[in-house]
C-alpha positions in Angstrom: 105.1 128.0 93.3 101.6 128.4 91.8 99.6 126.4 89.1 102.5 124.1 87.4 102.1 124.4 83.8 100.9 121.1 81.4 104.0 120.7 79.8 106.2 120.0 82.9 103.7 117.5 84.0 105.2 114.1 84.2 104.3 110.2 85.2 107.0 108.3 83.9 110.4 108.2 82.6 112.8 105.9 81.1 116.5 105.8 81.8 119.2 103.5 81.6 122.2 102.2 83.6 125.8 103.1 82.9 128.0 101.2 81.3 131.7 99.8 82.3 132.8 101.0 78.9 130.9 104.5 79.8 135.6 105.5 80.4 135.7 105.6 76.6 132.7 107.5 76.0 132.9 110.4 73.2 133.8 113.6 74.9 135.2 117.2 73.5 137.4 117.9 76.7 140.8 117.1 77.6 140.1 116.3 81.1 140.4 112.9 83.5 138.2 110.1 82.3 135.0 109.1 84.2 135.4 106.9 87.5 132.9 104.3 86.7 132.2 103.0 90.6 131.4 106.8 91.1 129.3 107.4 88.6 127.1 104.2 89.3 126.5 105.9 92.8 125.7 109.2 91.1 123.5 107.6 88.6 121.2 106.2 91.4 121.0 108.9 93.0 119.9 110.8 89.9 116.9 108.2 89.5 115.9 108.8 93.3 115.6 112.2 92.7 113.4 111.1 89.5 111.2 109.7 91.9 111.3 111.6 94.5 110.1 114.7 91.3 106.9 112.9 91.1 108.4 110.2 88.3 106.1 107.0 89.3 106.7 105.1 86.5 110.4 104.4 86.3 111.9 102.5 83.6 115.3 101.3 84.3 116.6 99.5 81.4 120.0 97.4 81.7 123.6 98.4 80.8 125.0 97.9 77.3 128.7 97.7 76.9 128.5 98.2 73.2 127.7 101.6 73.6 129.4 103.9 75.8 127.1 106.5 75.6 124.4 104.7 76.1 123.2 106.3 79.2 122.0 109.4 77.6 119.0 107.8 76.1 118.0 111.4 75.8 119.6 111.0 72.3 117.8 108.4 71.3 114.1 109.9 71.3 112.0 112.7 71.5 108.6 112.1 73.3 105.9 114.0 72.5 102.6 114.6 73.6 101.2 111.7 71.2 104.0 110.8 69.1 107.0 109.3 69.6 110.0 109.8 67.4 112.8 107.5 67.0 116.6 109.5 66.0 119.0 108.7 63.8 121.7 109.9 65.8 124.5 112.5 64.3 127.4 110.3 66.3 128.2 107.3 64.2 129.4 105.5 67.1 126.1 105.6 68.8 123.7 104.7 65.9 121.9 101.9 67.1 122.0 102.5 70.4 117.8 102.5 70.2 117.8 98.9 70.9 114.8 96.1 71.1 114.4 96.6 75.0 114.7 100.8 74.5 111.7 99.8 71.8 109.6 98.0 74.3 110.2 100.5 77.1 108.8 103.1 75.0 106.0 100.4 73.6 104.3 100.8 77.0 103.3 104.0 76.0 103.0 104.8 72.6 101.0 102.7 70.2 103.0 101.2 66.8 101.1 103.6 64.7 102.1 106.6 66.7 106.1 105.7 66.9 108.1 107.6 63.8 111.1 106.4 63.0 114.0 108.8 60.8 115.7 107.4 57.5 117.7 108.1 55.2 119.7 112.1 55.9 118.2 112.5 58.9 120.3 113.2 62.0 118.7 114.1 65.1 119.7 113.9 68.7 117.1 114.4 71.4 119.6 116.8 73.3 118.8 119.3 70.6 115.4 119.7 71.2 113.9 121.9 73.7 110.0 122.4 74.3 109.2 125.8 74.9 105.0 126.1 75.7 104.0 125.1 72.3 106.7 125.5 70.1 109.7 123.4 70.2 113.0 125.0 69.5 115.5 122.2 67.8 119.2 123.1 67.8 121.1 122.8 64.4 124.9 121.2 65.6 127.3 118.6 64.5 125.1 115.8 65.9 121.3 117.5 64.0 121.2 118.5 60.2 118.6 120.6 58.8 116.7 117.2 57.5 116.5 116.1 60.7 115.0 119.0 61.9 112.7 119.3 59.3 111.5 115.6 60.2 110.7 116.8 63.9 108.9 120.6 62.5 106.7 118.5 60.2 105.8 116.0 63.0 105.1 118.9 64.9 102.8 121.0 62.9 101.1 117.9 61.1 100.4 115.4 63.8 100.3 117.7 67.3 99.6 121.1 66.1 102.5 122.3 67.8 105.7 125.0 66.3 108.9 123.9 65.6 111.6 126.5 64.5 115.2 125.0 64.5 117.8 127.2 65.3 121.9 127.6 64.7 124.5 127.1 67.7 126.3 130.0 68.8 128.6 126.9 70.7 127.8 123.7 72.9 127.6 120.2 72.3 123.2 120.5 72.1 121.2 123.0 72.2 120.2 122.1 76.0 123.7 122.5 76.9 124.0 125.9 76.5 119.8 126.4 77.7 116.6 124.6 78.9 113.2 126.1 79.8 112.4 126.5 83.4 109.0 127.6 83.0 107.1 130.0 81.5 109.0 132.4 79.3 111.7 131.8 81.5 114.9 130.1 80.3 118.4 129.4 82.3 121.3 129.5 80.0 124.8 130.7 79.3 125.4 134.2 78.3 125.5 134.1 74.7 122.1 132.7 74.7 121.0 136.3 74.8 122.7 137.1 71.1 119.9 133.8 69.9 117.2 136.2 68.2 114.9 133.3 68.6 114.8 134.2 72.3 114.5 137.6 72.5 110.8 137.7 74.0 111.8 135.3 76.8 113.0 136.0 80.5 116.5 134.7 80.9 118.3 133.3 84.0 121.8 133.5 82.6 124.6 131.4 85.1 128.1 132.4 85.5 131.0 131.0 83.9 132.3 128.6 86.5 128.4 127.3 87.0 127.7 127.0 83.2 126.6 123.1 83.5 123.9 125.1 85.7 122.6 125.6 81.9 121.1 122.3 82.1 118.4 121.5 84.2 114.8 120.0 84.7 111.2 121.1 85.9 109.4 118.1 86.9 106.1 118.6 88.2 107.3 121.6 89.7 110.3 120.4 91.0 114.0 121.6 89.5 116.1 119.2 89.2 119.9 121.3 89.4 123.0 120.2 89.4 124.4 120.4 93.0 127.8 121.9 92.4 126.3 125.4 91.7 125.2 127.2 94.6 124.9 130.6 92.8 122.6 129.3 90.8 120.4 127.4 93.5 120.2 130.9 95.6 118.6 132.6 92.3 115.9 129.6 92.1 114.9 129.5 95.8 115.1 133.0 95.7 112.2 133.3 92.9 110.4 130.6 95.3 111.4 127.4 93.6 111.9 124.2 94.7 115.4 122.8 93.9 116.5 119.3 94.3 120.3 119.0 93.5 121.9 116.0 91.9 125.6 115.7 91.9 126.3 114.1 87.6 129.7 115.3 87.9 131.5 111.7 86.1 129.0 112.3 83.5 129.9 115.4 82.9 133.4 114.4 81.9 131.7 113.2 78.9 129.5 116.0 77.7 126.4 114.7 79.7 123.8 116.9 81.6 120.8 116.1 83.8 118.6 116.2 80.8 120.8 113.6 79.1 119.7 110.7 80.8 116.3 110.2 81.2 113.2 110.5 78.2 110.5 112.4 80.3 107.0 110.9 79.1 103.5 112.9 80.8 
């Protein structure tokens, strides 16, 4: 591919090892629980893929048995170019996941005066936040409310000089469950994103229904990290000239997890 846009250039990432209580993580699906031993292997492969994609500083935090969903660190914070927003998670059982060790990890990248915390009735999961150029889209979901979106939009406008747009989700747990930003003016998502007016100006790659989890991908330094079980999407991306890095994370899908969920990427 040609020049990589600045927004896809990342040097660092924060992840957390899965805990044994992962099998009791929140889920909207009536399927088998995750196999912890397999999940550990898949998470290790995920971490290796981040490094292979150009992440030079990978901070892996210890597992937290008191928070079954704590492997999904993306929801706990939104890493902006200059500021870090510590969220208040929408699910009551997950509040408190931003523990001291993760605070210390982010402190390596952001000064204390550039770390902002949500308060009061502001709720937002990082999985509902998608950057597309100079605009951040924020999905209003069962986990993110208008107050949380407004907080982020204010920070974007007043401190980062960027734009924020809140939008209603037609379906899905999080915004990035149904769509992610692949490249300049290009989205990857499920078919219903065609009905979201805020996305009208973007070109779209629509995933097949049996590969709908392929709507969640990562562009890390021009490497496209994609679910390993989406061969049709792999071909579409390769035909466009992208370098893909397939990763199997099926055990995490059983508790509504996806590729973006398991890391916070930092430029």
